[in-house]
C-alpha positions as CSV (number, residue, x, y, z in Angstrom):
1,M,-16.9,25.6,-5.8
2,A,-13.6,25.2,-4.0
3,E,-11.6,27.3,-1.6
4,L,-8.0,26.5,-0.9
5,D,-6.3,27.7,2.4
6,P,-2.5,26.7,2.2
7,V,-1.9,28.3,5.7
8,A,-4.7,26.2,7.4
9,Q,-4.0,23.4,5.0
10,T,-7.7,23.1,4.2
11,V,-9.7,22.6,1.0
12,T,-13.4,23.7,1.2
13,L,-16.0,22.5,-1.2
14,R,-19.3,24.5,-1.3
15,R,-22.6,23.5,-2.6
16,D,-23.2,25.0,-6.1
17,D,-26.8,26.5,-6.2
18,D,-26.6,26.4,-10.0
19,W,-26.4,22.7,-9.9
20,W,-29.4,21.3,-12.1
21,G,-29.7,18.1,-10.0
22,A,-31.0,17.4,-6.5
23,P,-29.0,19.7,-4.2
24,A,-26.3,18.4,-1.9
25,K,-27.5,17.9,1.7
26,L,-24.5,19.9,3.2
27,D,-23.7,23.5,2.6
28,S,-19.9,22.6,2.5
29,I,-17.3,19.9,3.2
30,V,-14.0,20.8,4.6
31,F,-10.9,18.6,4.0
32,R,-8.1,19.1,6.5
33,A,-4.4,18.0,6.2
34,L,-3.3,16.5,9.4
35,A,-0.3,14.4,10.6
36,P,-1.3,10.8,11.3
37,D,-0.6,11.1,14.9
38,A,-2.9,14.2,15.2
39,L,-6.0,12.5,13.7
40,D,-7.3,10.8,16.8
41,A,-7.2,13.9,18.9
42,A,-8.7,16.0,16.2
43,F,-11.7,13.6,15.9
44,L,-12.2,13.2,19.7
45,D,-12.3,16.9,20.3
46,G,-14.7,17.4,17.5
47,S,-12.3,19.3,15.0
48,I,-13.0,16.5,12.4
49,D,-16.1,14.3,11.9
50,L,-14.5,11.5,9.6
51,Y,-11.2,10.0,8.8
52,A,-9.7,6.7,7.7
53,L,-8.7,4.9,11.0
54,S,-5.3,3.4,11.3
55,L,-4.8,-0.2,12.5
56,D,-3.0,1.0,15.5
57,S,-4.6,-0.8,18.6
58,S,-4.6,2.3,20.8
59,S,-6.4,4.4,18.0
60,Y,-9.1,1.8,17.6
61,Q,-9.7,1.5,21.2
62,R,-10.0,5.3,21.8
63,V,-12.4,5.8,19.0
64,R,-14.6,2.8,19.7
65,S,-15.1,4.1,23.2
66,A,-16.0,7.6,22.4
67,P,-19.7,8.3,23.1
68,D,-20.6,10.0,19.8
69,A,-18.4,7.9,17.4
70,E,-18.8,4.7,15.2
71,I,-16.3,2.6,13.4
72,R,-17.6,1.8,10.0
73,A,-15.8,-0.9,8.2
74,A,-15.9,-2.8,4.9
75,L,-13.6,-5.1,2.9
76,A,-12.5,-3.4,-0.2
77,P,-10.1,-4.3,-3.1
78,D,-7.2,-2.5,-1.3
79,Y,-4.1,-4.4,-0.2
80,R,-0.9,-3.6,1.6
81,H,2.5,-4.5,0.0
82,I,6.1,-3.9,0.3
83,T,7.7,-2.5,-2.8
84,L,11.3,-3.1,-3.6
85,N,13.3,-0.5,-5.5
86,G,14.7,-2.5,-8.5
87,Q,17.2,0.2,-9.3
88,S,18.8,0.2,-5.8
89,P,22.3,-1.2,-6.1
90,A,21.6,-4.0,-3.6
91,L,18.3,-4.8,-5.3
92,Q,19.1,-4.9,-9.1
93,D,19.8,-8.6,-8.8
94,V,16.6,-10.7,-8.9
95,D,18.1,-13.2,-6.7
96,V,18.4,-10.7,-3.8
97,R,14.8,-9.5,-4.4
98,H,13.4,-13.1,-4.3
99,A,15.6,-13.6,-1.1
100,V,13.9,-10.7,0.5
101,F,10.5,-12.3,-0.5
102,L,11.4,-15.5,1.1
103,G,12.9,-13.9,4.1
104,I,9.7,-12.1,5.2
105,D,7.1,-14.0,7.0
106,R,3.9,-12.5,5.6
107,E,1.6,-14.4,7.8
108,A,3.4,-12.9,10.9
109,L,3.0,-9.4,9.4
110,A,-0.7,-9.9,8.7
111,G,-1.3,-11.2,12.2
112,A,0.5,-8.5,13.9
113,A,-1.3,-5.8,11.8
114,F,-4.8,-6.9,12.9
115,S,-4.1,-8.3,16.5
116,A,-6.2,-5.4,18.0
117,L,-9.1,-6.4,15.9
118,G,-9.0,-10.0,16.6
119,W,-8.8,-10.9,12.9
120,Q,-6.3,-13.0,11.1
121,P,-6.4,-12.2,7.4
122,E,-4.9,-14.4,4.6
123,V,-1.9,-13.3,2.8
124,L,-2.6,-12.1,-0.7
125,N,-0.8,-13.8,-3.6
126,N,-2.1,-11.6,-6.4
127,R,-1.4,-8.1,-7.3
128,F,-4.4,-7.3,-9.3
129,L,-7.3,-9.6,-8.0
130,T,-8.4,-10.1,-4.4
131,P,-10.4,-13.2,-3.4
132,E,-13.7,-11.5,-4.1
133,H,-12.8,-11.0,-7.8
134,P,-13.7,-13.6,-10.3
135,G,-10.5,-15.3,-11.6
136,Y,-8.4,-14.7,-8.5
137,A,-5.5,-17.1,-8.5
138,D,-2.4,-17.7,-6.4
139,N,0.5,-16.9,-8.8
140,S,3.2,-16.7,-6.2
141,G,4.8,-20.2,-7.2
142,E,8.0,-20.8,-5.5
143,W,8.2,-17.1,-4.2
144,G,5.4,-16.6,-1.8
145,G,6.4,-18.8,1.1
146,H,8.6,-18.0,4.1
147,D,11.9,-19.9,3.5
148,P,14.9,-18.3,5.2
149,E,17.1,-21.2,4.1
150,R,16.4,-20.8,0.4
151,A,16.8,-17.1,0.9
152,A,20.3,-17.5,2.3
153,Q,21.1,-19.7,-0.8
154,L,20.0,-17.2,-3.2
155,L,22.1,-14.5,-1.4
156,E,25.2,-16.8,-1.4
157,R,24.6,-17.3,-5.2
158,A,24.3,-13.6,-5.8
159,G,27.8,-13.1,-4.0
160,W,26.6,-11.9,-0.6
161,T,28.4,-13.9,2.0
162,A,28.3,-13.9,5.8
163,P,31.7,-13.5,7.6
164,E,30.2,-15.5,10.5
165,P,26.9,-16.8,11.4
166,G,24.3,-14.0,12.1
167,A,26.6,-11.3,10.8
168,V,25.4,-8.8,7.9
169,R,26.4,-10.3,4.5
170,V,29.0,-8.5,2.5
171,R,30.0,-8.4,-1.1
172,D,33.3,-6.6,-2.3
173,G,33.6,-5.2,1.1
174,E,30.2,-3.6,1.1
175,P,27.5,-4.6,3.7
176,L,24.1,-5.8,2.5
177,T,22.1,-2.9,3.9
178,L,18.6,-1.8,2.9
179,R,16.8,1.4,3.8
180,F,13.1,1.0,4.7
181,V,11.4,4.4,4.5
182,V,8.2,4.9,6.7
183,P,6.1,7.9,7.5
184,Q,6.7,9.8,10.7
185,G,4.0,9.5,13.4
186,Y,2.4,6.4,11.9
187,A,3.0,3.6,14.7
188,P,1.7,0.7,12.5
189,A,4.2,1.4,9.8
190,R,7.1,1.6,12.2
191,D,6.0,-1.6,13.9
192,E,5.8,-3.3,10.6
193,A,9.2,-2.1,9.4
194,E,10.7,-3.3,12.7
195,L,9.2,-6.7,12.2
196,V,10.8,-6.9,8.6
197,Q,14.0,-5.6,10.1
198,S,14.1,-8.6,12.5
199,M,13.1,-11.1,9.8
200,L,15.7,-10.1,7.3
201,A,18.4,-9.9,9.9
202,E,18.0,-13.7,10.1
203,I,19.3,-14.1,6.6
204,G,22.1,-11.5,7.1
205,V,20.3,-8.5,5.5
206,E,20.6,-5.2,7.5
207,V,17.6,-3.1,7.4
208,K,17.9,0.6,8.5
209,I,14.5,2.3,9.2
210,K,14.3,6.0,8.1
211,S,11.3,8.0,9.3
212,V,10.3,10.8,6.9
213,P,7.4,13.4,7.0
214,G,4.2,11.8,5.7
215,D,3.7,14.6,3.1
216,Q,7.2,14.0,1.7
217,L,7.1,10.2,1.6
218,F,6.1,9.9,-2.1
219,G,7.4,13.2,-3.5
220,K,10.9,13.1,-2.1
221,Y,11.5,9.5,-1.5
222,V,9.3,6.9,-3.3
223,Q,8.8,8.6,-6.7
224,P,12.4,9.7,-7.1
225,G,13.6,6.3,-6.1
226,N,15.3,7.4,-2.9
227,Y,14.6,4.2,-0.9
228,D,15.1,0.5,-1.0
229,L,12.0,-0.8,0.8
230,V,8.6,0.9,1.3
231,A,5.2,-0.3,2.3
232,F,1.9,1.2,1.3
233,V,-1.7,0.4,0.3
234,N,-2.7,0.0,-3.2
235,S,-6.4,0.9,-3.9
236,G,-8.3,-1.4,-6.3
237,S,-11.1,-0.8,-8.7
238,G,-13.7,-2.7,-10.6
239,F,-11.3,-3.6,-13.5
240,P,-8.0,-4.1,-11.8
241,V,-5.7,-3.1,-14.7
242,S,-7.3,0.2,-15.9
243,E,-6.2,2.3,-13.0
244,S,-2.9,0.8,-12.1
245,L,-1.4,0.0,-15.5
246,Y,1.6,2.3,-15.2
247,Q,2.4,1.1,-11.8
248,W,3.6,-2.1,-13.5
249,T,4.7,-1.3,-17.0
250,D,8.4,-0.8,-18.2
251,A,10.1,2.4,-18.5
252,V,9.9,4.7,-21.6
253,E,12.7,6.8,-22.9
254,G,12.3,10.4,-21.8
255,P,13.2,13.6,-23.8
256,D,16.8,13.5,-22.2
257,G,17.3,9.8,-23.2
258,E,16.9,8.9,-19.6
259,P,14.2,6.1,-18.6
260,Q,11.0,7.5,-17.2
261,W,9.2,5.0,-14.9
262,R,6.0,7.0,-14.6
263,A,4.0,5.3,-11.7
264,N,6.2,2.3,-11.5
265,V,8.0,3.2,-8.3
266,G,9.5,-0.3,-8.2
267,R,11.5,0.4,-11.2
268,I,11.3,-3.2,-12.5
269,G,9.7,-4.1,-15.8
270,S,9.8,-6.1,-19.0
271,E,8.2,-6.3,-22.5
272,E,6.4,-9.5,-21.5
273,I,4.8,-8.1,-18.5
274,D,3.7,-5.0,-20.6
275,A,2.2,-7.3,-23.4
276,A,0.2,-9.2,-20.9
277,L,-1.2,-6.0,-19.4
278,H,-2.1,-4.5,-22.6
279,E,-3.8,-7.7,-23.9
280,A,-5.9,-7.8,-20.7
281,L,-7.0,-4.2,-21.4
282,E,-7.9,-5.1,-25.1
283,A,-9.5,-8.4,-24.5
284,L,-13.3,-8.4,-25.1
285,D,-13.8,-11.8,-23.6
286,P,-13.7,-11.6,-19.7
287,D,-12.1,-15.0,-19.3
288,T,-9.3,-14.0,-21.7
289,A,-8.8,-10.7,-19.8
290,L,-8.4,-12.5,-16.5
291,D,-5.9,-15.1,-18.0
292,R,-3.8,-12.3,-19.1
293,I,-4.1,-10.5,-15.8
294,N,-2.9,-13.6,-14.0
295,T,-0.1,-14.0,-16.6
296,A,1.1,-10.5,-15.8
297,D,0.9,-11.2,-12.1
298,R,2.9,-14.3,-12.4
299,L,5.7,-12.6,-14.4
300,L,5.8,-9.8,-11.6
301,W,6.4,-12.6,-9.1
302,E,9.2,-14.0,-11.3
303,A,10.6,-10.6,-11.6
304,G,10.6,-9.8,-7.9
305,H,8.4,-6.8,-8.2
306,T,6.5,-5.8,-5.0
307,L,5.6,-8.3,-2.3
308,P,1.8,-8.4,-1.6
309,L,1.0,-8.7,2.0
310,Y,-2.8,-8.9,2.8
311,Q,-6.1,-7.4,1.8
312,R,-6.7,-4.5,4.0
313,P,-10.1,-3.6,5.4
314,Q,-11.2,0.0,5.4
315,L,-12.0,1.4,8.8
316,Y,-13.5,4.8,9.1
317,A,-14.0,6.7,12.4
318,V,-17.2,8.6,11.8
319,R,-19.4,10.9,14.0
320,S,-22.5,8.8,14.9
321,T,-24.8,11.6,13.7
322,L,-23.2,11.6,10.2
323,A,-25.1,9.6,7.6
324,N,-24.4,8.2,4.2
325,V,-20.6,8.1,4.6
326,G,-18.0,5.7,6.0
327,A,-16.0,2.8,4.5
328,P,-16.9,2.6,0.8
329,G,-15.8,-0.9,0.3
330,L,-16.5,-2.0,-3.2
331,G,-18.7,0.9,-3.8
332,T,-18.1,4.6,-4.1
333,L,-19.3,7.5,-2.0
334,D,-22.0,10.0,-3.2
335,Y,-20.8,13.2,-1.5
336,A,-24.1,15.0,-2.2
337,D,-25.9,12.5,0.0
338,I,-23.7,13.0,3.0
339,G,-25.5,14.7,5.8
340,Y,-26.2,14.9,9.5
341,L,-29.3,13.2,11.1
342,V,-32.0,15.4,12.2
343,E,-33.8,14.7,15.6
344,R,-37.5,14.4,15.3
């Protein structure tokens, strides 16, 4: 049974006494909607017992030093990436998208993200497979490195010229300006965007960072295509194409004749990418499926669709007395087994 309270912004799940299986250990579980910058305080004052911890160094240190708290971690098939809006006027040209790829130092972004944890992750060069998956391959080709000189050449070829060294590039009198949308109150996202802003300035691309309410990020900005750059985390699964298919497939014609991109917020697609993805889903032989997955990923690199950054560990702040819950990693949580430890 569920109870929704829009005022308190909570959803309460209650144990069903008519359930024919083993009864859940908890009478109820309450999910609360909170702003990112309110999570630490809510956990430390006991208002919540579990939440996904950000990579912000101050959050990590505060929770780690709390007497009744634990940080439970696992490496999962989740990765952070920067999505480029292929329908944005400045990014419709694949040369410009590739220039953005080459202008961003992914090693530096990964190092900065995990500096508080003392861990240097490897950059990820595959959108579907992480290194733990069979068949993982680096499909980035010539687009995965950090090469500002090549990026500048691509921008010149696309008609974006710099009036003077270090200036913002212009074409037909318009500056090359990109809007990077980030959620308000989430310091790691802001820090990441500022690093990208600095990196792309070196190749003559101006980045303006726009902070928006976290609960509006996707509904009002990402899904309608009201952005140029955005970074978020993709959550993986056992078979990497099943759940994410429509994130990568081409638009279909809607009832009004306009293209519908479904979950493909990058708004970039092709028949070749679609064919490779569908062939991966239809293949009965695992090796054939992996081959087609890697083909699709290579085509996405060539199309300039989404820049993978790094595999992201799951970090959960958990009350130390709470059992059978934390970072699920490659597994899944059984909510019926979650419970509190009993003193004996």
